[in-house]
C-alpha positions as CSV (number, residue, x, y, z in Angstrom):
1,M,67.2,118.5,100.5
2,M,68.4,122.0,101.3
3,R,71.8,123.1,100.0
4,E,73.3,123.6,103.5
5,V,72.2,120.1,104.5
6,R,73.6,118.6,101.3
7,D,77.0,120.3,102.1
8,E,76.9,118.8,105.6
9,L,75.9,115.4,104.1
10,K,79.0,115.6,101.8
11,R,81.2,116.4,104.8
12,G,79.8,113.4,106.8
13,I,80.5,111.1,103.8
14,A,84.0,112.5,103.4
15,L,84.7,111.8,107.0
16,F,83.4,108.2,106.6
17,N,85.5,107.7,103.5
18,G,88.5,108.9,105.4
19,G,88.0,106.3,108.1
20,A,86.8,108.8,110.7
21,Y,83.6,106.8,111.5
22,F,82.8,108.4,114.9
23,E,83.2,111.9,113.5
24,A,81.1,110.9,110.4
25,H,78.4,109.7,112.8
26,E,78.4,113.0,114.5
27,A,78.3,115.0,111.3
28,L,75.5,112.8,109.8
29,E,73.5,113.2,113.0
30,A,73.6,116.9,112.6
31,V,72.3,116.4,109.0
32,W,69.5,114.2,110.4
33,L,68.4,116.9,112.8
34,K,68.1,119.4,110.0
35,S,66.5,117.0,107.4
36,P,62.8,117.0,106.6
37,P,60.9,114.0,107.8
38,A,60.9,112.4,104.4
39,E,64.8,112.3,104.3
40,R,65.5,111.2,107.9
41,L,65.3,107.4,107.2
42,F,67.9,107.8,104.5
43,V,70.3,109.7,106.7
44,Q,69.7,107.3,109.6
45,A,70.8,104.5,107.3
46,L,74.1,106.3,106.7
47,I,74.5,106.9,110.4
48,H,74.0,103.2,111.1
49,F,76.8,102.4,108.6
50,A,79.1,104.8,110.3
51,V,78.4,103.5,113.8
52,G,78.8,99.9,112.5
53,W,82.2,100.7,111.1
54,H,83.2,102.4,114.3
55,H,82.3,99.3,116.2
56,A,84.1,97.1,113.7
57,A,87.2,99.2,114.0
58,M,87.1,98.6,117.7
59,E,86.6,94.9,117.0
60,N,83.1,95.0,118.5
61,F,81.7,92.8,115.8
62,E,78.5,92.1,117.6
63,G,77.7,95.8,117.8
64,A,78.8,96.3,114.2
65,V,76.4,93.6,113.0
66,R,73.5,95.1,114.9
67,Q,74.1,98.6,113.4
68,L,74.7,97.3,109.9
69,E,71.6,95.2,109.9
70,K,69.6,98.4,110.8
71,G,71.4,100.4,108.2
72,L,70.8,97.8,105.4
73,K,67.1,97.6,106.2
74,K,66.7,101.4,106.0
75,L,69.0,101.8,103.0
76,A,67.0,99.2,101.0
77,G,64.3,101.8,100.3
78,Y,66.8,104.2,98.6
79,L,68.4,102.1,95.9
80,P,70.2,102.5,93.6
81,E,71.0,106.2,94.3
82,R,69.8,109.1,96.5
83,H,70.9,112.7,96.4
84,G,74.0,111.7,94.5
85,V,74.9,108.9,97.0
86,M,75.5,105.6,95.3
87,T,73.4,103.6,97.6
88,L,73.4,100.3,95.7
89,G,77.2,100.0,95.9
90,L,77.0,100.8,99.6
91,Y,74.3,98.2,100.1
92,E,76.2,95.5,98.3
93,D,79.4,96.3,100.2
94,G,77.4,96.3,103.4
95,L,76.2,92.7,102.7
96,K,79.9,91.6,102.3
97,W,80.9,93.4,105.5
98,L,78.0,91.9,107.4
99,G,79.2,88.4,106.4
100,A,82.7,89.0,107.7
101,W,81.5,90.7,110.9
102,R,79.1,87.8,111.7
103,R,82.2,85.6,111.6
104,S,84.0,88.1,113.9
105,E,86.4,88.9,111.1
106,A,87.6,92.3,109.9
107,A,85.9,93.3,106.6
108,E,88.2,93.2,103.5
109,G,89.1,96.5,102.1
110,R,88.1,100.0,103.3
111,A,84.6,101.4,103.7
112,K,83.7,103.9,101.1
113,I,80.4,105.7,100.3
114,G,80.4,106.4,96.5
115,V,79.1,109.8,95.4
116,K,78.3,111.1,91.9
117,A,80.8,113.8,90.8
């Protein structure tokens, strides 16, 4: 992944971790557009997580479930880590969030994408 794209990926993750899910989606979409084909599925997974959390924040749990299911399916191919992103932790958290959202409940805790220092 190119350095410029990595920096933009970090920005998208920082927005996600700060709870700015719509803005994270926008930033990650810009990363997706610049990514080589081999990286696009990974970035799409992160986009689905951001959109899912945006839906959940608006209490649209049905939309959140649909997005997270797509994100989990795509992220599964990139475990346990990709480009410094701790994908296994995100995947495991996603399974917990999915359970809550299927019950139309807010997920416990705050969404966070772990990154290696």
